[in-house]
C-alpha positions in Angstrom: 79.0 23.8 -3.3 77.2 21.2 -5.2 77.6 21.2 -8.8 74.6 21.9 -10.8 74.0 19.4 -13.5 72.6 20.8 -16.7 70.9 18.6 -19.1 72.4 18.2 -22.4 71.1 20.2 -25.3 68.9 17.4 -26.6 67.7 16.3 -23.2 65.5 19.1 -22.0 63.1 18.3 -19.3 59.7 17.3 -20.7 56.9 19.4 -19.4 53.6 17.7 -19.0 51.2 18.6 -21.7 47.8 19.9 -20.7 45.9 18.3 -23.6 42.9 16.1 -23.2 43.6 12.6 -24.4 42.2 11.8 -27.8 39.8 9.1 -26.4 38.1 11.6 -24.1 37.4 13.9 -27.0 36.0 11.0 -29.1 33.7 9.9 -26.3 32.5 13.4 -25.5 31.8 14.0 -29.2 30.0 10.7 -29.6 27.8 11.4 -26.5 26.9 14.9 -27.9 26.1 13.5 -31.3 24.0 10.8 -29.7 22.1 13.3 -27.6 21.4 15.6 -30.7 20.3 12.5 -32.7 17.9 11.4 -29.9 16.4 14.9 -29.6 15.9 15.2 -33.3 14.3 11.7 -33.5 11.9 12.5 -30.7 10.9 15.8 -32.2 10.1 14.3 -35.6 8.8 10.9 -34.6 7.1 11.6 -31.3 3.8 13.3 -31.3 2.2 15.2 -28.5 -0.4 13.2 -26.5 -3.9 13.3 -27.8 -6.3 15.3 -25.6 -8.8 13.3 -23.7 -12.2 14.4 -22.6 -14.3 13.0 -19.8 -17.4 11.4 -20.9 -20.4 11.0 -18.7 -21.6 7.4 -18.6 -25.0 7.1 -17.0 -24.5 3.3 -16.4 -21.4 3.9 -14.3 -23.1 6.7 -12.3 -26.2 4.6 -11.7 -24.1 1.7 -10.6 -22.1 3.9 -8.2 -25.2 5.3 -6.7 -26.7 1.9 -6.4 -23.7 0.7 -4.3 -23.6 3.8 -2.1 -27.3 4.1 -1.5 -28.0 0.4 -1.1 -25.7 -0.4 1.8 -26.7 -1.1 5.3 -24.9 -1.3 8.6 -25.4 -4.5 10.5 -24.2 -4.9 14.1 -22.4 -8.2 14.6 -20.9 -8.2 18.1 -21.5 -6.0 21.1 -19.0 -5.9 24.0 -16.8 -8.9 22.9 -14.0 -9.3 25.4 -11.0 -11.2 24.3 -7.6 -11.7 26.1 -4.4 -11.0 24.3 -0.8 -11.6 25.6 1.2 -11.6 22.4 3.4 -8.6 23.3 4.4 -9.9 26.7 1.7 -8.1 28.7 -1.8 -9.4 29.3 -4.6 -7.3 27.8 -8.3 -7.7 27.7 -9.5 -6.3 24.4 -13.1 -5.0 24.6 -14.6 -4.3 21.2 -17.8 -3.9 19.2 -18.0 -5.0 15.6 -20.3 -3.9 12.7 -20.3 -4.6 9.0 -21.5 -2.7 5.9 -23.4 -5.0 3.6 -25.4 -4.6 0.4 -29.0 -3.8 1.2 -30.3 -7.0 -0.6 -28.0 -9.1 1.6 -29.0 -7.6 4.9 -31.5 -10.4 5.7 -28.9 -13.1 4.9 -26.3 -11.5 7.2 -28.8 -11.0 10.1 -29.9 -14.7 9.8 -26.2 -15.8 9.8 -25.6 -13.7 12.9 -28.5 -15.5 14.7 -27.7 -19.0 13.5 -23.8 -18.9 13.6 -23.1 -16.4 16.3 -20.8 -18.9 18.2 -18.7 -19.5 15.1 -18.4 -15.8 14.3 -17.4 -15.0 17.9 -14.9 -17.9 18.0 -13.2 -17.0 14.7 -13.0 -13.3 15.5 -11.7 -14.1 19.0 -9.0 -16.2 17.5 -7.9 -13.3 15.4 -7.7 -10.9 18.4 -5.9 -13.5 20.6 -3.3 -14.1 17.9 -2.8 -10.4 17.0 0.6 -8.9 17.5 1.0 -5.7 19.4 1.7 -3.7 16.3 -1.7 -4.7 14.9 -3.5 -3.7 18.1 -1.6 -0.3 18.1 -2.6 0.8 14.6 -4.7 4.0 14.8 -7.2 2.7 12.2 -6.9 -1.0 13.0 -6.6 -1.7 9.3 -4.7 -5.0 9.8 -7.4 -6.4 12.1 -10.2 -5.1 9.8 -8.7 -7.0 6.9 -8.4 -10.2 8.9 -12.0 -9.8 10.2 -13.3 -9.3 6.7 -11.5 -12.4 5.4 -12.9 -14.5 8.3 -16.4 -13.2 7.7 -16.1 -13.8 4.0 -15.1 -17.4 4.7 -18.0 -17.9 7.2 -20.6 -16.3 4.8 -19.2 -18.0 1.8 -19.5 -15.0 -0.5 -16.7 -12.3 -0.5 -19.1 -9.7 -2.1 -21.5 -9.6 0.8 -19.4 -7.7 3.4 -18.1 -4.5 1.9 -16.4 -3.0 5.0 -15.8 -4.0 8.6 -16.4 -1.3 11.2 -14.9 -1.3 14.7 -16.8 1.4 16.5 -15.3 0.5 20.0 -11.9 -1.0 20.6 -10.6 -0.7 24.2 -7.4 -2.5 25.3 -7.6 -3.0 29.1 -4.3 -3.9 30.9 -5.1 -7.1 32.8 -1.8 -7.6 34.7 
């Protein structure tokens, strides 16, 4: 049999101690002390938010009513047909376009529609021809509306005239 070796009297096997290292205790204590100090500081120095009360401003309400009541819809294009082949397939986009303008600018926009119809059709057709498939597939056509408004603002020369662009009819027709 194998001989069992016994350690000498002074050489007992050292059992691992299950104490936390001193640095862990110091870090945990510092974090706790910091949290308590932060809580106390916020309680004494921080105040509760002051209550706010809505105030009726007749100027703002009159101004808002003026903008909502004084808008007019002006039809720009009827049955504009523009080809688009940006997504690999040929489509003919058939659309109508109207704009919401301030009431005092209605005559200006109607005059521009009469005198610059070719320029308006050309610029909006360029936008539709260059539009990617994802813009044409948006349910609200928001990307096209933004581009249409920017083009119309450039043609009119005043970005405040056209408030919104409406696309009441938008029909992509497969032309392959």
